[in-house]
FIKOLZA-1660 file (N, C-alpha, C; in steps of 0.1 Angstrom, whole numbers, plus 5000, padded with zeros to 4 digits):
% residues 254
   i   px   py   pz ch aa at
   1 5008 4988 5000  A  M  N
   1 5000 5000 5000  A  M CA
   1 5009 5013 5000  A  M  C
   2 5019 5013 5008  A  F  N
   2 5028 5024 5009  A  F CA
   2 5035 5027 4995  A  F  C
   3 5038 5016 4988  A  F  N
   3 5044 5017 4975  A  F CA
   3 5035 5023 4965  A  F  C
   4 5022 5019 4965  A  I  N
   4 5012 5024 4956  A  I CA
   4 5009 5039 4959  A  I  C
   5 5008 5042 4972  A  L  N
   5 5006 5056 4975  A  L CA
   5 5017 5065 4971  A  L  C
   6 5029 5060 4973  A  S  N
   6 5041 5068 4969  A  S CA
   6 5041 5071 4954  A  S  C
   7 5037 5061 4946  A  K  N
   7 5036 5063 4932  A  K CA
   7 5025 5073 4928  A  K  C
   8 5014 5073 4935  A  L  N
   8 5003 5082 4932  A  L CA
   8 5006 5096 4937  A  L  C
   9 5014 5097 4948  A  L  N
   9 5017 5110 4953  A  L CA
   9 5025 5119 4944  A  L  C
  10 5033 5113 4935  A  Q  N
  10 5042 5120 4927  A  Q CA
  10 5034 5129 4917  A  Q  C
  11 5022 5125 4914  A  Y  N
  11 5014 5133 4904  A  Y CA
  11 5009 5146 4911  A  Y  C
  12 5007 5146 4924  A  F  N
  12 5002 5157 4932  A  F CA
  12 5014 5167 4935  A  F  C
  13 5026 5162 4932  A  L  N
  13 5038 5170 4936  A  L CA
  13 5044 5177 4923  A  L  C
  14 5036 5178 4912  A  M  N
  14 5040 5184 4900  A  M CA
  14 5036 5199 4900  A  M  C
  15 5046 5208 4899  A  P  N
  15 5042 5222 4898  A  P CA
  15 5032 5226 4887  A  P  C
  16 5033 5219 4876  A  I  N
  16 5024 5222 4865  A  I CA
  16 5010 5219 4869  A  I  C
  17 5008 5209 4877  A  I  N
  17 4994 5205 4882  A  I CA
  17 4989 5216 4891  A  I  C
  18 4998 5222 4900  A  W  N
  18 4994 5233 4909  A  W CA
  18 4989 5245 4900  A  W  C
  19 4997 5248 4890  A  I  N
  19 4994 5259 4882  A  I CA
  19 4980 5257 4874  A  I  C
  20 4978 5245 4869  A  A  N
  20 4966 5242 4862  A  A CA
  20 4954 5243 4871  A  A  C
  21 4955 5239 4884  A  V  N
  21 4944 5240 4893  A  V CA
  21 4941 5254 4896  A  V  C
  22 4951 5262 4898  A  L  N
  22 4949 5277 4901  A  L CA
  22 4942 5284 4889  A  L  C
  23 4946 5280 4877  A  L  N
  23 4940 5286 4865  A  L CA
  23 4925 5282 4864  A  L  C
  24 4923 5270 4867  A  L  N
  24 4909 5265 4867  A  L CA
  24 4900 5272 4877  A  L  C
  25 4906 5274 4889  A  L  N
  25 4899 5282 4900  A  L CA
  25 4897 5296 4895  A  L  C
  26 4906 5302 4888  A  A  N
  26 4905 5316 4884  A  A CA
  26 4893 5317 4874  A  A  C
  27 4890 5306 4867  A  I  N
  27 4879 5306 4857  A  I CA
  27 4866 5304 4864  A  I  C
  28 4865 5296 4874  A  F  N
  28 4852 5292 4879  A  F CA
  28 4849 5299 4892  A  F  C
  29 4858 5305 4899  A  L  N
  29 4855 5312 4911  A  L CA
  29 4846 5324 4908  A  L  C
  30 4836 5327 4916  A  R  N
  30 4827 5338 4914  A  R CA
  30 4833 5351 4920  A  R  C
  31 4840 5350 4930  A  S  N
  31 4845 5362 4937  A  S CA
  31 4857 5369 4929  A  S  C
  32 4855 5381 4924  A  P  N
  32 4866 5388 4917  A  P CA
  32 4879 5388 4925  A  P  C
  33 4878 5390 4938  A  K  N
  33 4890 5390 4946  A  K CA
  33 4898 5377 4945  A  K  C
  34 4891 5366 4947  A  W  N
  34 4898 5353 4948  A  W CA
  34 4902 5349 4934  A  W  C
  35 4895 5353 4923  A  R  N
  35 4899 5351 4910  A  R CA
  35 4912 5358 4907  A  R  C
  36 4913 5370 4912  A  R  N
  36 4925 5378 4910  A  R CA
  36 4937 5371 4917  A  R  C
  37 4934 5367 4930  A  I  N
  37 4945 5360 4938  A  I CA
  37 4950 5347 4931  A  I  C
  38 4941 5339 4927  A  T  N
  38 4945 5326 4921  A  T CA
  38 4952 5329 4907  A  T  C
  39 4948 5339 4900  A  L  N
  39 4954 5342 4887  A  L CA
  39 4968 5347 4889  A  L  C
  40 4970 5356 4899  A  V  N
  40 4983 5361 4902  A  V CA
  40 4992 5350 4907  A  V  C
  41 4987 5342 4916  A  S  N
  41 4994 5330 4922  A  S CA
  41 4999 5321 4910  A  S  C
  42 4990 5318 4901  A  A  N
  42 4994 5309 4890  A  A CA
  42 5005 5316 4882  A  A  C
  43 5004 5328 4880  A  T  N
  43 5014 5335 4872  A  T CA
  43 5028 5335 4879  A  T  C
  44 5028 5338 4892  A  V  N
  44 5040 5338 4899  A  V CA
  44 5047 5324 4899  A  V  C
  45 5039 5313 4901  A  L  N
  45 5044 5300 4901  A  L CA
  45 5049 5296 4887  A  L  C
  46 5042 5301 4877  A  L  N
  46 5047 5298 4863  A  L CA
  46 5060 5304 4861  A  L  C
  47 5062 5316 4865  A  L  N
  47 5075 5323 4863  A  L CA
  47 5086 5316 4871  A  L  C
  48 5083 5312 4883  A  V  N
  48 5093 5306 4892  A  V CA
  48 5097 5292 4887  A  V  C
  49 5087 5284 4885  A  F  N
  49 5090 5270 4881  A  F CA
  49 5095 5268 4867  A  F  C
  50 5094 5278 4858  A  S  N
  50 5099 5277 4845  A  S CA
  50 5112 5284 4843  A  S  C
  51 5118 5289 4854  A  N  N
  51 5130 5296 4853  A  N CA
  51 5142 5286 4855  A  N  C
  52 5150 5284 4845  A  P  N
  52 5161 5274 4846  A  P CA
  52 5171 5277 4856  A  P  C
  53 5174 5290 4858  A  F  N
  53 5184 5294 4868  A  F CA
  53 5180 5290 4882  A  F  C
  54 5168 5293 4886  A  L  N
  54 5163 5289 4899  A  L CA
  54 5163 5274 4901  A  L  C
  55 5158 5267 4891  A  A  N
  55 5158 5252 4892  A  A CA
  55 5172 5247 4893  A  A  C
  56 5181 5252 4886  A  N  N
  56 5195 5246 4886  A  N CA
  56 5202 5249 4900  A  N  C
  57 5201 5261 4905  A  V  N
  57 5208 5264 4917  A  V CA
  57 5202 5257 4929  A  V  C
  58 5188 5255 4929  A  T  N
  58 5182 5248 4939  A  T CA
  58 5185 5233 4940  A  T  C
  59 5185 5227 4928  A  M  N
  59 5189 5213 4927  A  M CA
  59 5203 5211 4931  A  M  C
  60 5212 5220 4927  A  R  N
  60 5226 5219 4930  A  R CA
  60 5228 5219 4945  A  R  C
  61 5220 5227 4952  A  A  N
  61 5221 5227 4967  A  A CA
  61 5217 5214 4973  A  A  C
  62 5209 5206 4966  A  W  N
  62 5204 5193 4971  A  W CA
  62 5213 5181 4967  A  W  C
  63 5218 5182 4955  A  E  N
  63 5226 5171 4950  A  E CA
  63 5239 5169 4957  A  E  C
  64 5243 5157 4959  A  M  N
  64 5256 5154 4965  A  M CA
  64 5267 5157 4955  A  M  C
  65 5279 5161 4959  A  E  N
  65 5290 5165 4950  A  E CA
  65 5296 5153 4944  A  E  C
  66 5301 5154 4932  A  A  N
  66 5308 5144 4925  A  A CA
  66 5321 5140 4931  A  A  C
  67 5324 5127 4931  A  V  N
  67 5337 5123 4936  A  V CA
  67 5346 5120 4924  A  V  C
  68 5357 5127 4922  A  P  N
  68 5366 5124 4911  A  P CA
  68 5371 5109 4911  A  P  C
  69 5372 5104 4899  A  L  N
  69 5375 5090 4898  A  L CA
  69 5389 5086 4904  A  L  C
  70 5398 5095 4903  A  E  N
  70 5411 5092 4908  A  E CA
  70 5411 5092 4924  A  E  C
  71 5401 5098 4930  A  Q  N
  71 5400 5098 4944  A  Q CA
  71 5393 5086 4950  A  Q  C
  72 5387 5078 4941  A  V  N
  72 5380 5066 4946  A  V CA
  72 5390 5056 4950  A  V  C
  73 5388 5050 4962  A  E  N
  73 5397 5040 4966  A  E CA
  73 5393 5026 4961  A  E  C
  74 5399 5016 4966  A  N  N
  74 5395 5002 4961  A  N CA
  74 5384 4997 4970  A  N  C
  75 5374 4990 4964  A  Y  N
  75 5362 4985 4971  A  Y CA
  75 5359 4971 4967  A  Y  C
  76 5354 4963 4977  A  D  N
  76 5350 4950 4974  A  D CA
  76 5338 4949 4966  A  D  C
  77 5329 4959 4967  A  V  N
  77 5317 4958 4960  A  V CA
  77 5311 4972 4958  A  V  C
  78 5305 4974 4946  A  A  N
  78 5297 4986 4944  A  A CA
  78 5282 4982 4945  A  A  C
  79 5275 4989 4954  A  I  N
  79 5261 4986 4956  A  I CA
  79 5253 4996 4947  A  I  C
  80 5247 4991 4937  A  I  N
  80 5240 4999 4927  A  I CA
  80 5225 4999 4929  A  I  C
  81 5219 5010 4931  A  L  N
  81 5205 5012 4932  A  L CA
  81 5199 5013 4918  A  L  C
  82 5188 5006 4916  A  T  N
  82 5182 5007 4903  A  T CA
  82 5172 5019 4902  A  T  C
  83 5162 5018 4893  A  G  N
  83 5154 5029 4890  A  G CA
  83 5158 5036 4877  A  G  C
  84 5164 5029 4868  A  V  N
  84 5170 5035 4856  A  V CA
  84 5165 5029 4843  A  V  C
  85 5155 5020 4844  A  T  N
  85 5150 5014 4832  A  T CA
  85 5136 5018 4829  A  T  C
  86 5131 5016 4817  A  Q  N
  86 5118 5021 4813  A  Q CA
  86 5110 5009 4808  A  Q  C
  87 5097 5009 4812  A  A  N
  87 5087 4999 4807  A  A CA
  87 5079 5005 4796  A  A  C
  88 5082 5003 4784  A  I  N
  88 5076 5010 4773  A  I CA
  88 5065 5003 4766  A  I  C
  89 5063 4990 4770  A  G  N
  89 5051 4982 4765  A  G CA
  89 5053 4976 4752  A  G  C
  90 5065 4978 4745  A  F  N
  90 5068 4971 4733  A  F CA
  90 5083 4969 4732  A  F  C
  91 5088 4961 4722  A  A  N
  91 5102 4958 4721  A  A CA
  91 5108 4954 4734  A  A  C
  92 5100 4944 4740  A  D  N
  92 5104 4940 4754  A  D CA
  92 5115 4929 4753  A  D  C
  93 5121 4927 4741  A  D  N
  93 5132 4917 4740  A  D CA
  93 5146 4924 4743  A  D  C
  94 5146 4936 4749  A  R  N
  94 5158 4943 4752  A  R CA
  94 5155 4951 4764  A  R  C
  95 5166 4957 4770  A  V  N
  95 5165 4966 4781  A  V CA
  95 5165 4980 4777  A  V  C
  96 5156 4988 4782  A  H  N
  96 5155 5002 4778  A  H CA
  96 5158 5010 4791  A  H  C
  97 5169 5019 4789  A  T  N
  97 5173 5027 4800  A  T CA
  97 5170 5041 4798  A  T  C
  98 5170 5049 4809  A  N  N
  98 5168 5063 4808  A  N CA
  98 5180 5070 4813  A  N  C
  99 5179 5083 4816  A  K  N
  99 5191 5091 4819  A  K CA
  99 5199 5085 4831  A  K  C
 100 5192 5078 4840  A  G  N
 100 5199 5073 4852  A  G CA
 100 5208 5062 4849  A  G  C
 101 5211 5058 4837  A  A  N
 101 5220 5047 4833  A  A CA
 101 5234 5049 4839  A  A  C
 102 5237 5062 4842  A  D  N
 102 5250 5064 4848  A  D CA
 102 5252 5057 4861  A  D  C
 103 5241 5052 4867  A  R  N
 103 5242 5045 4880  A  R CA
 103 5249 5032 4878  A  R  C
 104 5249 5026 4866  A  F  N
 104 5257 5014 4864  A  F CA
 104 5268 5016 4854  A  F  C
 105 5268 5026 4846  A  L  N
 105 5279 5029 4837  A  L CA
 105 5291 5034 4844  A  L  C
 106 5289 5043 4854  A  H  N
 106 5301 5048 4861  A  H CA
 106 5307 5038 4870  A  H  C
 107 5300 5029 4877  A  P  N
 107 5306 5018 4885  A  P CA
 107 5313 5008 4875  A  P  C
 108 5308 5007 4863  A  L  N
 108 5315 4998 4853  A  L CA
 108 5328 5004 4850  A  L  C
 109 5329 5017 4849  A  K  N
 109 5342 5024 4847  A  K CA
 109 5351 5021 4858  A  K  C
 110 5346 5022 4870  A  L  N
 110 5355 5019 4882  A  L CA
 110 5359 5005 4882  A  L  C
 111 5351 4996 4878  A  Y  N
 111 5354 4981 4877  A  Y CA
 111 5366 4979 4867  A  Y  C
 112 5365 4986 4856  A  R  N
 112 5376 4985 4846  A  R CA
 112 5389 4991 4851  A  R  C
 113 5387 5001 4860  A  M  N
 113 5399 5007 4865  A  M CA
 113 5405 4999 4877  A  M  C
 114 5399 4988 4880  A  G  N
 114 5403 4980 4891  A  G CA
 114 5400 4985 4905  A  G  C
 115 5391 4995 4906  A  K  N
 115 5387 5001 4919  A  K CA
 115 5375 4994 4925  A  K  C
 116 5368 4986 4918  A  V  N
 116 5357 4978 4923  A  V CA
 116 5358 4964 4919  A  V  C
 117 5356 4955 4928  A  D  N
 117 5358 4940 4925  A  D CA
 117 5345 4934 4920  A  D  C
 118 5334 4937 4927  A  K  N
 118 5321 4931 4923  A  K CA
 118 5310 4941 4924  A  K  C
 119 5298 4937 4918  A  F  N
 119 5286 4945 4918  A  F CA
 119 5275 4939 4926  A  F  C
 120 5268 4946 4934  A  L  N
 120 5256 4942 4941  A  L CA
 120 5245 4951 4936  A  L  C
 121 5236 4946 4927  A  I  N
 121 5225 4954 4922  A  I CA
 121 5213 4951 4929  A  I  C
 122 5206 4962 4935  A  T  N
 122 5194 4960 4943  A  T CA
 122 5183 4967 4936  A  T  C
 123 5172 4959 4934  A  G  N
 123 5160 4965 4928  A  G CA
 123 5151 4955 4922  A  G  C
 124 5138 4956 4926  A  G  N
 124 5128 4947 4921  A  G CA
 124 5121 4952 4909  A  G  C
 125 5108 4950 4908  A  I  N
 125 5100 4955 4897  A  I CA
 125 5099 4970 4897  A  I  C
 126 5096 4976 4908  A  G  N
 126 5097 4991 4909  A  G CA
 126 5086 4998 4902  A  G  C
 127 5075 4992 4899  A  T  N
 127 5064 4998 4892  A  T CA
 127 5051 4991 4896  A  T  C
 128 5040 4998 4895  A  V  N
 128 5027 4993 4898  A  V CA
 128 5023 4982 4888  A  V  C
 129 5027 4984 4876  A  A  N
 129 5025 4973 4865  A  A CA
 129 5035 4962 4868  A  A  C
 130 5029 4950 4870  A  L  N
 130 5037 4939 4875  A  L CA
 130 5041 4929 4864  A  L  C
 131 5042 4934 4851  A  D  N
 131 5044 4925 4840  A  D CA
 131 5058 4928 4834  A  D  C
 132 5068 4930 4843  A  R  N
 132 5082 4932 4838  A  R CA
 132 5092 4925 4847  A  R  C
 133 5103 4923 4842  A  R  N
 133 5114 4917 4850  A  R CA
 133 5119 4926 4861  A  R  C
 134 5124 4921 4871  A  P  N
 134 5131 4929 4881  A  P CA
 134 5142 4937 4875  A  P  C
 135 5143 4950 4879  A  E  N
 135 5154 4958 4873  A  E CA
 135 5168 4953 4876  A  E  C
 136 5170 4947 4887  A  A  N
 136 5183 4941 4890  A  A CA
 136 5187 4931 4879  A  A  C
 137 5178 4923 4875  A  E  N
 137 5180 4913 4864  A  E CA
 137 5184 4920 4851  A  E  C
 138 5177 4931 4848  A  M  N
 138 5180 4939 4836  A  M CA
 138 5194 4944 4836  A  M  C
 139 5198 4951 4847  A  L  N
 139 5211 4956 4848  A  L CA
 139 5222 4946 4848  A  L  C
 140 5219 4934 4854  A  Q  N
 140 5228 4923 4853  A  Q CA
 140 5230 4919 4838  A  Q  C
 141 5220 4919 4831  A  E  N
 141 5221 4915 4816  A  E CA
 141 5230 4925 4809  A  E  C
 142 5229 4938 4812  A  I  N
 142 5238 4947 4806  A  I CA
 142 5252 4945 4810  A  I  C
 143 5255 4943 4823  A  L  N
 143 5269 4941 4827  A  L CA
 143 5275 4929 4821  A  L  C
 144 5267 4918 4820  A  L  N
 144 5272 4906 4813  A  L CA
 144 5275 4909 4799  A  L  C
 145 5267 4916 4792  A  L  N
 145 5270 4920 4778  A  L CA
 145 5283 4928 4777  A  L  C
 146 5286 4936 4788  A  A  N
 146 5298 4944 4789  A  A CA
 146 5310 4936 4792  A  A  C
 147 5308 4923 4794  A  G  N
 147 5320 4914 4797  A  G CA
 147 5323 4912 4812  A  G  C
 148 5314 4916 4821  A  V  N
 148 5316 4913 4835  A  V CA
 148 5312 4899 4838  A  V  C
 149 5321 4891 4844  A  P  N
 149 5318 4877 4847  A  P CA
 149 5306 4875 4856  A  P  C
 150 5298 4865 4855  A  Q  N
 150 5287 4863 4863  A  Q CA
 150 5290 4862 4878  A  Q  C
 151 5302 4856 4881  A  E  N
 151 5305 4855 4895  A  E CA
 151 5309 4869 4902  A  E  C
 152 5310 4879 4894  A  H  N
 152 5312 4892 4899  A  H CA
 152 5300 4901 4901  A  H  C
 153 5288 4895 4898  A  I  N
 153 5275 4902 4899  A  I CA
 153 5266 4895 4909  A  I  C
 154 5261 4902 4919  A  I  N
 154 5251 4897 4928  A  I CA
 154 5239 4906 4926  A  I  C
 155 5227 4900 4926  A  I  N
 155 5215 4907 4925  A  I CA
 155 5205 4905 4936  A  I  C
 156 5198 4915 4939  A  E  N
 156 5187 4915 4949  A  E CA
 156 5174 4920 4942  A  E  C
 157 5164 4912 4942  A  T  N
 157 5152 4915 4933  A  T CA
 157 5139 4917 4941  A  T  C
 158 5140 4918 4954  A  R  N
 158 5127 4919 4962  A  R CA
 158 5123 4934 4964  A  R  C
 159 5132 4943 4964  A  S  N
 159 5130 4957 4969  A  S CA
 159 5122 4965 4959  A  S  C
 160 5113 4973 4964  A  D  N
 160 5105 4982 4955  A  D CA
 160 5108 4997 4958  A  D  C
 161 5115 5000 4969  A  N  N
 161 5118 5014 4972  A  N CA
 161 5132 5015 4979  A  N  C
 162 5136 5027 4982  A  T  N
 162 5150 5028 4988  A  T CA
 162 5151 5022 5001  A  T  C
 163 5141 5023 5010  A  Y  N
 163 5142 5016 5023  A  Y CA
 163 5144 5001 5021  A  Y  C
 164 5136 4995 5012  A  Q  N
 164 5138 4981 5010  A  Q CA
 164 5151 4978 5004  A  Q  C
 165 5157 4987 4995  A  N  N
 165 5170 4985 4990  A  N CA
 165 5180 4982 5001  A  N  C
 166 5179 4990 5011  A  A  N
 166 5189 4989 5022  A  A CA
 166 5186 4977 5030  A  A  C
 167 5174 4974 5034  A  I  N
 167 5171 4962 5042  A  I CA
 167 5174 4949 5035  A  I  C
 168 5170 4948 5023  A  F  N
 168 5173 4935 5016  A  F CA
 168 5187 4934 5011  A  F  C
 169 5194 4945 5009  A  T  N
 169 5208 4945 5007  A  T CA
 169 5216 4940 5019  A  T  C
 170 5211 4944 5031  A  G  N
 170 5217 4939 5043  A  G CA
 170 5216 4924 5044  A  G  C
 171 5204 4918 5040  A  D  N
 171 5203 4904 5040  A  D CA
 171 5213 4897 5031  A  D  C
 172 5215 4903 5019  A  V  N
 172 5224 4897 5010  A  V CA
 172 5239 4898 5016  A  V  C
 173 5242 4909 5022  A  L  N
 173 5256 4911 5027  A  L CA
 173 5259 4901 5038  A  L  C
 174 5249 4897 5045  A  Q  N
 174 5251 4887 5056  A  Q CA
 174 5256 4874 5050  A  Q  C
 175 5252 4871 5038  A  K  N
 175 5257 4859 5031  A  K CA
 175 5271 4861 5025  A  K  C
 176 5275 4873 5024  A  H  N
 176 5288 4876 5018  A  H CA
 176 5297 4885 5027  A  H  C
 177 5301 4879 5038  A  P  N
 177 5309 4887 5048  A  P CA
 177 5322 4892 5042  A  P  C
 178 5326 4886 5031  A  E  N
 178 5339 4891 5025  A  E CA
 178 5338 4905 5019  A  E  C
 179 5325 4909 5017  A  L  N
 179 5323 4922 5010  A  L CA
 179 5323 4933 5021  A  L  C
 180 5335 4937 5026  A  K  N
 180 5336 4946 5037  A  K CA
 180 5336 4961 5033  A  K  C
 181 5343 4964 5022  A  R  N
 181 5344 4977 5017  A  R CA
 181 5334 4979 5006  A  R  C
 182 5324 4988 5009  A  R  N
 182 5313 4990 5000  A  R CA
 182 5311 5004 4995  A  R  C
 183 5308 5005 4982  A  L  N
 183 5306 5018 4976  A  L CA
 183 5292 5019 4972  A  L  C
 184 5285 5029 4977  A  L  N
 184 5270 5031 4974  A  L CA
 184 5269 5040 4962  A  L  C
 185 5262 5035 4952  A  V  N
 185 5261 5043 4940  A  V CA
 185 5246 5045 4936  A  V  C
 186 5242 5058 4935  A  T  N
 186 5229 5062 4930  A  T CA
 186 5230 5076 4925  A  T  C
 187 5219 5081 4920  A  S  N
 187 5219 5095 4915  A  S CA
 187 5222 5105 4926  A  S  C
 188 5228 5116 4921  A  A  N
 188 5233 5126 4931  A  A CA
 188 5221 5132 4939  A  A  C
 189 5210 5134 4932  A  F  N
 189 5198 5139 4939  A  F CA
 189 5192 5130 4949  A  F  C
 190 5195 5117 4947  A  H  N
 190 5189 5106 4955  A  H CA
 190 5198 5101 4966  A  H  C
 191 5211 5105 4966  A  M  N
 191 5221 5100 4975  A  M CA
 191 5218 5103 4989  A  M  C
 192 5213 5115 4993  A  L  N
 192 5211 5118 5007  A  L CA
 192 5201 5108 5013  A  L  C
 193 5190 5105 5007  A  R  N
 193 5180 5096 5012  A  R CA
 193 5186 5082 5012  A  R  C
 194 5193 5078 5001  A  A  N
 194 5198 5064 5001  A  A CA
 194 5208 5062 5012  A  A  C
 195 5218 5071 5013  A  K  N
 195 5228 5070 5024  A  K CA
 195 5222 5069 5037  A  K  C
 196 5211 5077 5040  A  A  N
 196 5205 5077 5053  A  A CA
 196 5198 5063 5055  A  A  C
 197 5192 5057 5045  A  C  N
 197 5186 5044 5047  A  C CA
 197 5196 5034 5050  A  C  C
 198 5207 5034 5043  A  F  N
 198 5218 5024 5045  A  F CA
 198 5224 5026 5059  A  F  C
 199 5226 5038 5063  A  D  N
 199 5231 5041 5077  A  D CA
 199 5221 5035 5087  A  D  C
 200 5208 5038 5085  A  K  N
 200 5198 5033 5094  A  K CA
 200 5198 5018 5095  A  K  C
 201 5201 5011 5084  A  A  N
 201 5202 4996 5084  A  A CA
 201 5216 4991 5088  A  A  C
 202 5224 5000 5093  A  A  N
 202 5237 4997 5099  A  A CA
 202 5246 4990 5088  A  A  C
 203 5245 4996 5076  A  I  N
 203 5254 4991 5065  A  I CA
 203 5264 5002 5062  A  I  C
 204 5276 5000 5065  A  E  N
 204 5287 5010 5063  A  E CA
 204 5290 5011 5048  A  E  C
 205 5289 5023 5043  A  T  N
 205 5292 5025 5029  A  T CA
 205 5299 5039 5027  A  T  C
 206 5307 5040 5016  A  D  N
 206 5311 5053 5011  A  D CA
 206 5302 5056 4999  A  D  C
 207 5302 5068 4995  A  I  N
 207 5292 5072 4985  A  I CA
 207 5299 5076 4972  A  I  C
 208 5292 5073 4961  A  F  N
 208 5297 5077 4948  A  F CA
 208 5285 5082 4940  A  F  C
 209 5281 5095 4941  A  P  N
 209 5270 5100 4934  A  P CA
 209 5272 5100 4918  A  P  C
 210 5262 5097 4911  A  T  N
 210 5262 5098 4896  A  T CA
 210 5249 5104 4891  A  T  C
 211 5248 5105 4878  A  D  N
 211 5235 5109 4872  A  D CA
 211 5231 5123 4877  A  D  C
 212 5240 5133 4874  A  F  N
 212 5238 5146 4878  A  F CA
 212 5228 5153 4869  A  F  C
 213 5218 5161 4875  A  Y  N
 213 5208 5168 4868  A  Y CA
 213 5211 5183 4866  A  Y  C
 214 5222 5187 4873  A  T  N
 214 5225 5202 4873  A  T CA
 214 5237 5204 4864  A  T  C
 215 5240 5217 4862  A  S  N
 215 5251 5221 4854  A  S CA
 215 5258 5233 4861  A  S  C
 216 5268 5238 4856  A  E  N
 216 5275 5250 4861  A  E CA
 216 5265 5262 4861  A  E  C
 217 5266 5270 4872  A  V  N
 217 5257 5281 4873  A  V CA
 217 5262 5292 4863  A  V  C
 218 5253 5296 4854  A  R  N
 218 5256 5306 4844  A  R CA
 218 5246 5318 4845  A  R  C
 219 5252 5330 4845  A  Y  N
 219 5244 5342 4846  A  Y CA
 219 5241 5348 4832  A  Y  C
 220 5237 5340 4823  A  T  N
 220 5234 5344 4810  A  T CA
 220 5219 5347 4808  A  T  C
 221 5215 5355 4799  A  P  N
 221 5201 5359 4797  A  P CA
 221 5192 5347 4795  A  P  C
 222 5197 5337 4788  A  D  N
 222 5188 5325 4785  A  D CA
 222 5186 5317 4798  A  D  C
 223 5195 5317 4808  A  E  N
 223 5193 5311 4820  A  E CA
 223 5185 5319 4830  A  E  C
 224 5187 5332 4830  A  L  N
 224 5181 5341 4840  A  L CA
 224 5167 5345 4836  A  L  C
 225 5164 5346 4823  A  L  N
 225 5152 5352 4819  A  L CA
 225 5142 5344 4810  A  L  C
 226 5148 5335 4802  A  I  N
 226 5140 5327 4793  A  I CA
 226 5134 5315 4799  A  I  C
 227 5120 5314 4799  A  P  N
 227 5114 5302 4805  A  P CA
 227 5118 5289 4798  A  P  C
 228 5119 5278 4805  A  N  N
 228 5124 5265 4799  A  N CA
 228 5115 5254 4805  A  N  C
 229 5109 5246 4796  A  P  N
 229 5101 5235 4801  A  P CA
 229 5109 5225 4809  A  P  C
 230 5122 5224 4807  A  D  N
 230 5130 5214 4814  A  D CA
 230 5131 5218 4829  A  D  C
 231 5129 5231 4832  A  A  N
 231 5129 5235 4846  A  A CA
 231 5117 5229 4854  A  A  C
 232 5106 5227 4848  A  F  N
 232 5095 5220 4854  A  F CA
 232 5098 5206 4858  A  F  C
 233 5105 5199 4849  A  R  N
 233 5109 5185 4852  A  R CA
 233 5119 5185 4864  A  R  C
 234 5128 5194 4864  A  L  N
 234 5138 5195 4874  A  L CA
 234 5132 5198 4888  A  L  C
 235 5123 5207 4888  A  W  N
 235 5116 5210 4901  A  W CA
 235 5107 5199 4905  A  W  C
 236 5101 5192 4896  A  H  N
 236 5093 5180 4900  A  H CA
 236 5101 5169 4907  A  H  C
 237 5113 5167 4900  A  R  N
 237 5122 5156 4906  A  R CA
 237 5126 5160 4920  A  R  C
 238 5130 5173 4921  A  L  N
 238 5135 5178 4934  A  L CA
 238 5124 5178 4945  A  L  C
 239 5112 5183 4942  A  I  N
 239 5101 5183 4951  A  I CA
 239 5098 5169 4955  A  I  C
 240 5097 5160 4946  A  H  N
 240 5094 5146 4949  A  H CA
 240 5105 5140 4958  A  H  C
 241 5117 5142 4956  A  E  N
 241 5128 5137 4964  A  E CA
 241 5128 5143 4978  A  E  C
 242 5126 5156 4979  A  V  N
 242 5126 5162 4992  A  V CA
 242 5114 5157 5000  A  V  C
 243 5103 5156 4994  A  T  N
 243 5091 5150 5000  A  T CA
 243 5093 5136 5005  A  T  C
 244 5100 5128 4996  A  G  N
 244 5103 5114 5000  A  G CA
 244 5112 5114 5012  A  G  C
 245 5122 5122 5012  A  F  N
 245 5131 5123 5024  A  F CA
 245 5124 5126 5037  A  F  C
 246 5115 5136 5036  A  V  N
 246 5107 5140 5048  A  V CA
 246 5098 5128 5052  A  V  C
 247 5091 5122 5043  A  V  N
 247 5082 5111 5046  A  V CA
 247 5090 5099 5053  A  V  C
 248 5102 5096 5047  A  Y  N
 248 5110 5086 5053  A  Y CA
 248 5114 5089 5067  A  Y  C
 249 5117 5102 5069  A  K  N
 249 5121 5106 5083  A  K CA
 249 5109 5105 5092  A  K  C
 250 5097 5108 5088  A  V  N
 250 5085 5107 5097  A  V CA
 250 5082 5093 5100  A  V  C
 251 5083 5084 5091  A  V  N
 251 5079 5070 5093  A  V CA
 251 5090 5062 5099  A  V  C
 252 5102 5068 5101  A  G  N
 252 5113 5061 5108  A  G CA
 252 5122 5053 5099  A  G  C
 253 5121 5055 5085  A  Y  N
 253 5130 5047 5076  A  Y CA
 253 5145 5052 5077  A  Y  C
 254 5146 5065 5081  A  I  N
 254 5160 5071 5082  A  I CA
 254 5161 5078 5095  A  I  C
% end
């Protein structure tokens, strides 16, 4: 139930939905005062959430900083959180990834550099639609295609959220006491919540953020003044993640 509610909640956390609701209220409210208030509010939100500069600097404040490859030490295992594949409903004879593919591509780079010995991929179906393979199996397939030996890949396929990633990964690690030095890999915007979950589960890890959504801060007219639809997507992702962190804190997951 918690999983389904969390998936439904994301639609109510979209700024574009808030603006649409305010515009509808401006049309149907009878009071001129409240129509004016809702219209002004919608306009302000539209200007704020479509501004790429504001979206970028706010997300940069939340994302964990990148760790240079040369500063990464040697680890027994890279723990990779999934959430990077797409269920598109056709061409299901292959794996479809999205922008978050850096979650497994960058650890693969570390593996080739000799800084990571094995992979532990954690992630189940991760969607309300139950007609797909667990994500951990999909990423395992990609790593095998990349030439990683089967014995260097461990998968956990039961988890549906970050809290379960930590709990079920802990179960797997109990069977592999040799994996003492662990590198936690997930998107930079998601690392704060993920690290907190693994700390709560008493799993010691170092972090390796990937999949950055931000860029260098630029004070150019196109960044400061020109609305950009990508800013809405960035705000939605940030609001969703911050809300998830707060909810996890309230229910005791972190």
